[in-house]
MMTF fields as JSON, N, C-alpha, C and O atoms, coordinates in Angstrom:
{
  "mmtfVersion": "1.0.0",
  "mmtfProducer": "UNKNOWN",
  "numBonds": 463,
  "numAtoms": 464,
  "numGroups": 116,
  "numChains": 1,
  "numModels": 1,
  "chainsPerModel": [1],
  "groupsPerChain": [116],
  "chainIdList": ["A"],
  "bondAtomList": [4, 2, 8, 6, 12, 10, 16, 14, 20, 18, 24, 22, 28, 26, 32, 30, 36, 34, 40, 38, 44, 42, 48, 46, 52, 50, 56, 54, 60, 58, 64, 62, 68, 66, 72, 70, 76, 74, 80, 78, 84, 82, 88, 86, 92, 90, 96, 94, 100, 98, 104, 102, 108, 106, 112, 110, 116, 114, 120, 118, 124, 122, 128, 126, 132, 130, 136, 134, 140, 138, 144, 142, 148, 146, 152, 150, 156, 154, 160, 158, 164, 162, 168, 166, 172, 170, 176, 174, 180, 178, 184, 182, 188, 186, 192, 190, 196, 194, 200, 198, 204, 202, 208, 206, 212, 210, 216, 214, 220, 218, 224, 222, 228, 226, 232, 230, 236, 234, 240, 238, 244, 242, 248, 246, 252, 250, 256, 254, 260, 258, 264, 262, 268, 266, 272, 270, 276, 274, 280, 278, 284, 282, 288, 286, 292, 290, 296, 294, 300, 298, 304, 302, 308, 306, 312, 310, 316, 314, 320, 318, 324, 322, 328, 326, 332, 330, 336, 334, 340, 338, 344, 342, 348, 346, 352, 350, 356, 354, 360, 358, 364, 362, 368, 366, 372, 370, 376, 374, 380, 378, 384, 382, 388, 386, 392, 390, 396, 394, 400, 398, 404, 402, 408, 406, 412, 410, 416, 414, 420, 418, 424, 422, 428, 426, 432, 430, 436, 434, 440, 438, 444, 442, 448, 446, 452, 450, 456, 454, 460, 458],
  "bondOrderList": [1, 1, 1, 1, 1, 1, 1, 1, 1, 1, 1, 1, 1, 1, 1, 1, 1, 1, 1, 1, 1, 1, 1, 1, 1, 1, 1, 1, 1, 1, 1, 1, 1, 1, 1, 1, 1, 1, 1, 1, 1, 1, 1, 1, 1, 1, 1, 1, 1, 1, 1, 1, 1, 1, 1, 1, 1, 1, 1, 1, 1, 1, 1, 1, 1, 1, 1, 1, 1, 1, 1, 1, 1, 1, 1, 1, 1, 1, 1, 1, 1, 1, 1, 1, 1, 1, 1, 1, 1, 1, 1, 1, 1, 1, 1, 1, 1, 1, 1, 1, 1, 1, 1, 1, 1, 1, 1, 1, 1, 1, 1, 1, 1, 1, 1],
  "groupList": [{"groupName": "UNK", "atomNameList": ["N", "CA", "C", "O"], "elementList": ["N", "C", "C", "O"], "formalChargeList": [0, 0, 0, 0], "bondAtomList": [1, 0, 2, 1, 3, 2], "bondOrderList": [1, 1, 2], "singleLetterCode": "X", "chemCompType": "L-PEPTIDE LINKING"}],
  "groupTypeList": [0, 0, 0, 0, 0, 0, 0, 0, 0, 0, 0, 0, 0, 0, 0, 0, 0, 0, 0, 0, 0, 0, 0, 0, 0, 0, 0, 0, 0, 0, 0, 0, 0, 0, 0, 0, 0, 0, 0, 0, 0, 0, 0, 0, 0, 0, 0, 0, 0, 0, 0, 0, 0, 0, 0, 0, 0, 0, 0, 0, 0, 0, 0, 0, 0, 0, 0, 0, 0, 0, 0, 0, 0, 0, 0, 0, 0, 0, 0, 0, 0, 0, 0, 0, 0, 0, 0, 0, 0, 0, 0, 0, 0, 0, 0, 0, 0, 0, 0, 0, 0, 0, 0, 0, 0, 0, 0, 0, 0, 0, 0, 0, 0, 0, 0, 0],
  "groupIdList": [1, 2, 3, 4, 5, 6, 7, 8, 9, 10, 11, 12, 13, 14, 15, 16, 17, 18, 19, 20, 21, 22, 23, 24, 25, 26, 27, 28, 29, 30, 31, 32, 33, 34, 35, 36, 37, 38, 39, 40, 41, 42, 43, 44, 45, 46, 47, 48, 49, 50, 51, 52, 53, 54, 55, 56, 57, 58, 59, 60, 61, 62, 63, 64, 65, 66, 67, 68, 69, 70, 71, 72, 73, 74, 75, 76, 77, 78, 79, 80, 81, 82, 83, 84, 85, 86, 87, 88, 89, 90, 91, 92, 93, 94, 95, 96, 97, 98, 99, 100, 101, 102, 103, 104, 105, 106, 107, 108, 109, 110, 111, 112, 113, 114, 115, 116],
  "secStructList": [7, 2, 2, 2, 2, 2, 2, 2, 2, 2, 2, 2, 2, 2, 2, 2, 2, 2, 2, 4, 4, 4, 7, 4, 4, 4, 6, 6, 7, 7, 4, 4, 4, 3, 3, 3, 3, 3, 3, 3, 3, 3, 3, 3, 3, 6, 6, 6, 6, 3, 3, 3, 3, 3, 3, 6, 6, 7, 7, 3, 3, 3, 3, 3, 7, 4, 4, 4, 7, 7, 6, 6, 3, 3, 3, 3, 3, 3, 3, 3, 7, 6, 6, 7, 6, 6, 7, 4, 4, 4, 7, 3, 3, 3, 3, 3, 3, 3, 3, 3, 3, 7, 7, 2, 2, 2, 2, 2, 2, 2, 2, 2, 6, 7, 7, 7],
  "xCoordList": [-10.538, -9.302, -8.288, -7.101, -8.769, -7.869, -7.292, -6.123, -8.097, -7.622, -6.523, -5.526, -6.702, -5.689, -4.388, -3.315, -4.47, -3.262, -2.573, -1.347, -3.364, -2.796, -2.091, -0.985, -2.713, -2.105, -0.824, 0.187, -0.855, 0.34, 1.453, 2.602, 1.13, 2.135, 2.758, 3.976, 1.948, 2.468, 3.387, 4.462, 2.97, 3.807, 5.135, 6.189, 5.088, 6.32, 7.229, 8.45, 6.663, 7.476, 8.162, 9.334, 7.44, 8.032, 9.168, 10.229, 8.958, 10.018, 11.23, 12.367, 10.995, 12.103, 12.896, 14.127, 12.202, 12.888, 13.688, 14.823, 13.117, 13.816, 15.063, 16.099, 14.977, 16.118, 17.251, 18.361, 17.013, 18.089, 19.198, 20.331, 18.874, 19.899, 20.992, 22.137, 20.654, 21.638, 22.31, 23.073, 22.039, 22.544, 23.828, 23.96, 24.77, 26.003, 26.88, 27.803, 26.611, 27.395, 27.078, 27.695, 26.149, 25.735, 26.722, 26.528, 27.751, 28.782, 28.321, 27.721, 28.61, 28.374, 27.042, 26.892, 26.081, 24.77, 24.025, 23.782, 23.658, 22.934, 21.516, 20.8, 21.124, 19.806, 18.683, 17.593, 18.918, 17.844, 17.605, 16.669, 18.422, 18.218, 17.679, 17.661, 17.241, 16.74, 15.281, 14.78, 14.61, 13.214, 12.889, 13.527, 11.892, 11.449, 10.44, 9.701, 10.411, 9.462, 9.029, 9.822, 7.796, 7.268, 6.76, 6.088, 7.08, 6.685, 6.327, 6.673, 5.632, 5.215, 6.104, 6.257, 6.691, 7.508, 6.578, 5.647, 6.833, 5.965, 6.653, 5.985, 7.982, 8.689, 10.069, 10.746, 10.475, 11.811, 12.46, 11.944, 13.575, 14.303, 15.543, 16.55, 15.462, 16.555, 17.808, 18.917, 17.666, 18.826, 19.636, 20.866, 18.965, 19.643, 19.806, 20.408, 19.265, 19.283, 18.623, 19.115, 17.505, 16.861, 15.453, 14.652, 15.18, 13.858, 13.18, 13.793, 11.933, 11.14, 10.021, 9.325, 9.855, 8.782, 8.112, 8.698, 6.86, 6.085, 5.426, 4.898, 5.468, 4.83, 3.333, 2.853, 2.61, 1.168, 0.842, -0.236, 1.768, 1.543, 2.046, 1.928, 2.609, 3.008, 4.479, 4.887, 5.292, 6.728, 7.358, 7.139, 8.143, 8.778, 10.251, 10.956, 10.693, 12.097, 12.632, 11.877, 13.946, 14.635, 15.846, 16.508, 16.125, 17.352, 17.772, 16.968, 19.024, 19.577, 19.464, 19.401, 19.44, 19.402, 18.068, 17.397, 17.675, 16.328, 16.14, 15.001, 17.197, 17.046, 16.467, 16.153, 16.319, 15.669, 14.201, 13.517, 13.706, 12.388, 11.479, 11.936, 10.178, 9.161, 8.156, 8.003, 7.48, 6.46, 5.398, 4.973, 4.98, 3.981, 4.52, 3.743, 5.84, 6.426, 6.333, 6.327, 6.26, 6.369, 7.81, 8.397, 8.375, 9.741, 9.73, 9.148, 10.384, 10.61, 11.996, 12.975, 12.071, 13.346, 13.708, 12.838, 14.996, 15.513, 16.219, 17.17, 15.759, 16.169, 16.792, 16.284, 17.895, 18.546, 18.038, 17.999, 17.65, 17.089, 18.144, 17.806, 19.402, 20.515, 20.523, 20.929, 20.059, 20.042, 19.141, 19.276, 18.222, 17.226, 15.853, 15.277, 15.345, 14.141, 12.941, 12.165, 12.771, 11.583, 11.727, 10.748, 12.927, 13.171, 13.528, 14.624, 12.614, 12.857, 13.622, 14.031, 13.82, 14.442, 15.895, 16.419, 16.56, 17.965, 18.165, 19.3, 17.083, 17.201, 17.904, 17.814, 18.599, 19.422, 18.856, 18.673, 18.583, 18.116, 19.323, 20.253, 19.306, 20.429, 20.252, 21.229, 18.992, 18.744, 17.358, 16.423, 17.231, 15.926, 15.704, 16.643, 14.458, 14.058, 12.736, 11.895, 12.557, 11.273, 10.236, 10.431, 9.137, 8.099, 6.835, 5.825, 6.866, 5.688, 5.346, 6.196, 4.101, 3.673, 2.172, 1.47, 1.703, 0.274, -0.186, 0.59, -1.448, -2.035, -2.224, -2.112, -2.508, -2.747, -3.852, -3.728, -4.929, -6.068, -5.681, -6.048, -4.946, -4.515, -3.552, -3.636, -2.636, -1.663, -2.36, -2.024, -3.308, -4.045, -4.807, -4.883, -5.369, -6.073, -5.096, -5.411, -3.909, -2.865, -2.513, -2.465, -2.268, -1.831, -2.944, -2.661, -4.177, -5.284, -5.501, -6.063, -5.061, -5.251, -4.133, -4.202, -3.103, -1.966, -2.432, -3.342, -1.784, -2.049, -0.839, 0.137, -0.904, 0.213, 0.068, 0.905],
  "yCoordList": [4.863, 5.314, 5.729, 5.417, 6.44, 6.88, 5.678, 5.696, 4.634, 3.426, 2.773, 2.302, 2.744, 2.151, 2.931, 2.333, 4.259, 5.086, 4.834, 4.753, 4.71, 4.459, 3.111, 3.002, 2.097, 0.767, 0.786, 0.221, 1.425, 1.522, 2.241, 1.798, 3.337, 4.1, 3.262, 3.283, 2.532, 1.684, 0.607, 0.359, -0.028, -1.062, -0.474, -1.07, 0.691, 1.307, 1.727, 1.604, 2.214, 2.586, 1.368, 1.431, 0.267, -0.968, -1.418, -1.813, -1.362, -1.737, -0.839, -1.304, 0.433, 1.379, 1.047, 1.081, 0.729, 0.385, -0.901, -0.99, -1.892, -3.151, -2.906, -3.525, -2.017, -1.746, -1.02, -0.974, -0.454, 0.258, -0.685, -0.258, -1.957, -2.922, -3.0, -3.325, -2.706, -2.758, -1.409, -1.26, -0.442, 0.912, 1.162, 2.19, 0.243, 0.378, 1.529, 1.946, 2.045, 3.13, 4.473, 5.476, 4.523, 5.79, 6.31, 7.396, 5.564, 6.06, 6.201, 5.288, 7.36, 7.57, 8.221, 8.792, 8.159, 8.743, 7.827, 6.662, 8.342, 7.499, 7.196, 8.093, 5.933, 5.537, 6.212, 6.391, 6.592, 7.241, 8.675, 9.321, 9.178, 10.507, 10.405, 11.391, 9.21, 8.971, 8.552, 8.095, 8.719, 8.332, 7.911, 8.372, 7.033, 6.656, 7.666, 8.27, 7.846, 8.777, 8.197, 7.553, 8.42, 7.988, 9.221, 10.068, 9.32, 10.494, 10.091, 9.007, 10.99, 10.815, 11.675, 12.871, 11.076, 11.831, 12.74, 12.264, 14.043, 14.996, 15.706, 16.257, 15.702, 16.424, 15.827, 15.435, 15.765, 15.313, 16.407, 16.77, 16.931, 17.967, 17.327, 17.127, 17.012, 16.311, 17.173, 16.637, 18.485, 19.367, 19.387, 19.415, 19.372, 19.414, 18.037, 17.908, 16.982, 15.628, 15.606, 14.953, 16.325, 16.53, 15.931, 16.148, 15.173, 14.602, 15.426, 15.721, 15.797, 16.479, 15.543, 14.98, 15.383, 14.523, 15.204, 16.058, 14.799, 15.413, 14.311, 13.342, 14.476, 13.506, 13.786, 14.797, 12.886, 13.064, 14.27, 14.85, 14.649, 15.818, 17.106, 18.172, 17.028, 18.222, 18.592, 19.6, 17.804, 18.091, 17.775, 16.7, 18.715, 18.554, 18.192, 18.822, 17.173, 16.75, 16.792, 16.676, 16.961, 16.935, 16.016, 15.999, 15.257, 14.466, 14.258, 14.408, 13.915, 13.732, 12.275, 11.367, 12.072, 10.734, 10.401, 9.458, 11.168, 11.022, 9.773, 9.366, 9.158, 8.102, 6.811, 5.905, 6.701, 5.532, 5.795, 4.921, 6.982, 7.401, 7.852, 8.227, 7.803, 8.318, 9.109, 8.88, 10.037, 10.804, 9.854, 8.916, 10.112, 9.344, 8.038, 7.208, 7.834, 6.74, 7.097, 8.272, 6.074, 6.28, 5.994, 5.012, 6.839, 6.661, 6.466, 7.257, 5.4, 5.176, 5.708, 5.337, 6.578, 7.219, 6.958, 6.801, 6.914, 6.903, 8.239, 8.538, 9.04, 10.437, 10.701, 10.245, 11.44, 11.87, 13.256, 14.131, 13.466, 14.764, 15.843, 16.967, 15.521, 16.48, 17.157, 18.31, 16.398, 16.849, 18.056, 18.754, 18.3, 19.36, 18.728, 18.772, 18.154, 17.336, 18.094, 17.523, 19.349, 20.092, 20.808, 21.351, 20.82, 21.538, 20.539, 19.978, 20.307, 19.343, 19.95, 19.226, 21.27, 21.918, 21.514, 21.636, 21.036, 20.642, 19.129, 18.659, 18.374, 16.927, 16.357, 16.912, 15.249, 14.65, 13.282, 12.423, 13.093, 11.793, 10.88, 11.154, 9.795, 8.869, 7.738, 7.215, 7.362, 6.22, 6.355, 6.824, 5.945, 5.92, 4.54, 3.884, 4.117, 2.847, 3.072, 3.844, 2.399, 2.472, 1.771, 0.634, 2.463, 1.912, 1.575, 1.226, 1.671, 1.401, 2.609, 3.466, 2.681, 3.809, 3.975, 3.072, 5.135, 5.426, 5.738, 6.22, 5.462, 5.864, 7.378, 8.009, 7.95, 9.399, 9.811, 10.812, 9.039, 9.368, 9.289, 10.164, 8.251, 8.108, 9.224, 9.767, 9.563, 10.616, 11.964, 12.724, 12.258, 13.521, 13.578, 14.632, 12.454, 12.389, 12.63, 13.355, 12.02, 12.214, 13.694, 14.258, 14.316, 15.723, 16.668, 17.697, 16.333, 17.165, 17.014, 17.902, 15.899, 15.63, 16.19, 16.107, 16.76, 17.297, 18.342, 19.128, 18.326, 19.335, 20.256, 19.95, 21.376, 22.336, 23.312, 24.2],
  "zCoordList": [10.046, 9.434, 10.503, 10.397, 11.537, 12.597, 13.34, 13.726, 13.544, 14.205, 13.379, 13.928, 12.069, 11.185, 11.286, 11.365, 11.284, 11.411, 12.742, 12.809, 13.798, 15.12, 15.151, 15.68, 14.596, 14.564, 13.737, 14.153, 12.581, 11.731, 12.476, 12.449, 13.137, 13.871, 14.979, 15.156, 15.722, 16.799, 16.24, 16.786, 15.162, 14.548, 14.09, 14.31, 13.455, 12.966, 14.11, 14.003, 15.191, 16.347, 16.947, 17.32, 17.039, 17.553, 16.643, 17.127, 15.326, 14.391, 14.535, 14.453, 14.747, 14.917, 16.176, 16.162, 17.256, 18.504, 18.324, 18.792, 17.656, 17.418, 16.581, 16.822, 15.604, 14.73, 15.434, 14.903, 16.601, 17.299, 17.739, 17.964, 17.861, 18.244, 17.188, 17.505, 15.94, 14.862, 14.623, 13.669, 15.465, 15.247, 16.017, 16.681, 15.941, 16.705, 16.2, 16.9, 15.01, 14.443, 15.089, 14.731, 16.016, 16.604, 17.644, 18.19, 17.915, 18.803, 20.241, 20.808, 20.827, 22.25, 22.57, 23.65, 21.682, 21.946, 22.916, 22.6, 24.098, 25.067, 24.577, 24.132, 24.663, 24.176, 24.945, 24.401, 26.198, 26.962, 26.504, 26.976, 25.606, 25.025, 23.599, 22.862, 23.218, 21.866, 21.915, 22.942, 20.778, 20.7, 19.269, 18.322, 19.114, 17.768, 17.254, 18.032, 15.962, 15.352, 14.009, 13.322, 13.645, 12.349, 11.614, 12.202, 10.333, 9.567, 8.137, 7.667, 7.475, 6.084, 5.195, 5.444, 4.159, 3.215, 2.412, 1.763, 2.458, 1.768, 0.616, -0.259, 0.606, -0.455, -0.666, 0.284, -1.929, -2.31, -3.14, -4.196, -2.678, -3.409, -4.025, -3.347, -5.3, -5.973, -6.086, -6.067, -6.204, -6.305, -5.016, -5.058, -3.882, -2.579, -1.955, -0.888, -2.621, -2.075, -0.693, 0.227, -0.556, 0.738, 0.755, -0.154, 1.816, 2.055, 3.142, 4.169, 2.928, 3.949, 4.359, 3.515, 5.667, 6.163, 7.348, 8.013, 7.596, 8.675, 9.495, 8.95, 10.817, 11.694, 11.764, 11.252, 12.398, 12.531, 13.409, 13.288, 14.291, 15.152, 14.519, 15.122, 13.307, 12.584, 12.67, 12.092, 13.378, 13.436, 12.086, 11.529, 11.562, 10.253, 10.458, 11.246, 9.739, 9.757, 8.334, 7.368, 8.219, 6.935, 7.077, 8.115, 6.024, 6.0, 4.557, 3.636, 4.369, 3.03, 2.597, 3.426, 1.29, 0.724, 0.083, 0.501, -0.931, -1.492, -2.338, -2.566, -2.805, -3.796, -3.243, -4.015, -1.941, -1.356, -1.051, -0.515, -1.381, -0.909, -2.049, -3.128, -1.772, -2.688, -1.861, -0.661, -2.516, -1.831, -1.277, -1.951, -0.046, 0.708, 1.265, 1.736, 1.224, 1.991, 3.468, 3.837, 4.305, 5.741, 6.139, 5.686, 6.977, 7.439, 8.949, 9.692, 9.384, 10.806, 11.114, 10.466, 12.102, 12.428, 13.88, 14.737, 14.136, 15.498, 15.665, 14.943, 16.612, 16.721, 18.09, 19.114, 18.094, 19.332, 19.673, 18.808, 20.919, 21.319, 21.541, 21.915, 21.319, 21.442, 22.818, 22.968, 23.809, 25.204, 25.438, 26.444, 24.504, 24.683, 24.502, 23.414, 25.553, 25.491, 24.927, 24.16, 25.284, 24.87, 23.534, 23.022, 22.958, 21.711, 20.618, 20.629, 19.669, 18.596, 17.423, 16.516, 17.43, 16.277, 16.081, 14.974, 17.133, 16.999, 17.088, 17.163, 17.082, 17.177, 15.948, 14.853, 16.146, 15.1, 14.734, 15.596, 13.453, 12.971, 12.861, 12.102, 13.621, 13.627, 12.627, 12.09, 12.378, 11.521, 10.902, 11.552, 9.65, 8.988, 8.383, 7.931, 8.384, 7.77, 7.054, 7.515, 5.934, 5.252, 6.118, 6.546, 6.368, 7.22, 6.466, 7.078, 5.155, 4.341, 3.498, 3.257, 3.048, 2.231, 2.384, 2.839, 1.998, 2.018, 0.605, -0.219, 0.333, -0.947, -0.928, 0.123, -2.079, -2.143, -1.179, -0.472, -1.153, -0.288, 1.191, 1.976, 1.569, 2.972, 3.363, 4.465, 2.455, 2.746, 2.916, 3.824, 2.067, 2.185, 3.5, 4.131, 3.914, 5.196, 6.348, 7.291, 6.268, 7.285, 7.384, 8.477, 6.238, 6.225, 6.692, 7.305, 6.415, 6.89, 8.387, 9.028, 8.944, 10.363, 11.227, 12.453, 10.607, 11.365, 12.362, 12.097, 13.511, 14.525, 14.604, 15.29, 13.906, 13.891, 15.025, 15.188]
}
């Protein structure tokens, strides 16, 4: 199971990097200050139009636009580190893409494996 998650994560990261070529709307953000990230959608707040997702290492991200997402979808993100490499709390999600989905059992395994 862990091998499958690793393979899925690598594939999604590659897809995220490939998709950066189409991200011309990002303006003056230097690509060397950006990184790909893959996360699992864990919560949808319809009142706030807010998506909550968590990476395999336990980093939590939030972004708006819930109507394209479902719980346990995988999201590939292109994230700007906001010039603070060691602090992810101020990082900015520049782009999101659907990266697939997990079954309930796979998602629960992912969430139990988080390293907080």
